[in-house]
N, C-alpha and C positions, 0 to 999 in steps of 0.2 A: 311655505304655504300658510295661509291664515284661515284655519278652520278648526272647529272643535267637533270631534267625532265620538259618537256613543253607539255601542252595539247592544241591543236588548235581545238576548238569545231566546227568552220566553216568548216575546212577541214576534220574533224573527224579523226585526226591524233595525235598519241603520239610520241614525239621525245625525245630521251635520248642520252646524251653524257656521256660516262663513263670516269672516271679519270684514275689514273695510274695503278690500279690493278683490276683483276677479278678472282673470285674463284667459285667453285661449290656452296658454301654457299651463296655468294652474288648474283649469278644468280637465285638461288631458292628463296631467299628472295625478290628479285626484282619481279619475276613472281607472287609470292603470294601477295605482297603488291599492286602493280600497277593493275594487272588484276583481282583482287577481287572486284574492283570498278565497279559496274554494269553500271554506266553511260558511261563507256568506251567500253562496249561490242560492237563488230563490227567495232571498229576503226582500221585504218591502223596504222602501227608502223614503225619507223626507229630508229635503235640503231647504234650509232657511237662509235666504239671501237678503233679508230685510235690513241688516246692518251694513250692507255693501253701499259705498258711496262713490267708488271709482270702478267703472266698468270699461274694460278694454277687451271686448269680445267681438269677433267678426262673424259674419255669416259662414265663411269657410271654416272657421274654427268650430263653430257650433255643429256644422255638418260633419266634420271629422270626429268630434266627440260622440255624436249620435250614432255614427256608423260603427265606431269602436264599441260603444255600449251595447248596441244591438248584437254585435258579434260575440260579446261576452255573456249575453243572456243564456240562462240555462234552458236548453231546448225542452219543450213540453211542460215547462213549469211557469205558470202564470204568477206574476207579482205586480205590485203597484209602486209608482214613484210619484210623490207629491212634491211640487216645487212651490215654495212660498216666497213671494216677492213684495217689495215695498214701494215701487214707483213704476210709472208707465213704461220706461225704457226696459226695465227688468221684465215686466210683464210681457212685452212684445218679444223680447229675446227668448224667454221661457216658452212662449207659444210656438216660436219658430223651431226650437229644439223639439218640442212635442210633435210637431209636424214631421220633421226630419226622421225622428225615431219611428213614427207611425208608418212612414213610407218604406221602411226596411223590413223585408219579409222575415228576417231572422229575429225580429223584436218579439219578445214574449211579455214585456212589461206594459201595463197601461200607465200613461202619464197624464197628470192633470196639474193645472196651475191655479194657485190660490193667493189671495191677498192677506189672509189671516191664518194663523197656525191651527186654531181650533177646528175649522172646517176641513183642513187638510188631514188632521189626525182622525177626525170622524170618518172621512172617506176611506182612509187606510183601514179603519176598524170595521167597516161595513162587511156584512156577509156577502160572499160571492156566489 
């Protein structure tokens, strides 16, 4: 998989920068690998997809990842997930993911899509 993951315990935030490609399989593997770590439950997340130039993601793949992600959310714990994208296709796919996640009653994370990192981080830092 092509991503660089950083965990900030103090901010309770997972930050990931993806490399040049993303697929249904890599998204699913990321979700299973990172979010099965119980010490990260309830953490906020920012994923930066701006370096991605090869996208092999399907609607069914996004739906499956969103369903798994909602099932892995910590019940009763609100958190935020910022997705940063760099092109119109990524933006549309990220919004689709946001919709799928929002339709799942188990989801406890707010998802938002951004085109720049600074506003995404500002949103994560807002008081709730």
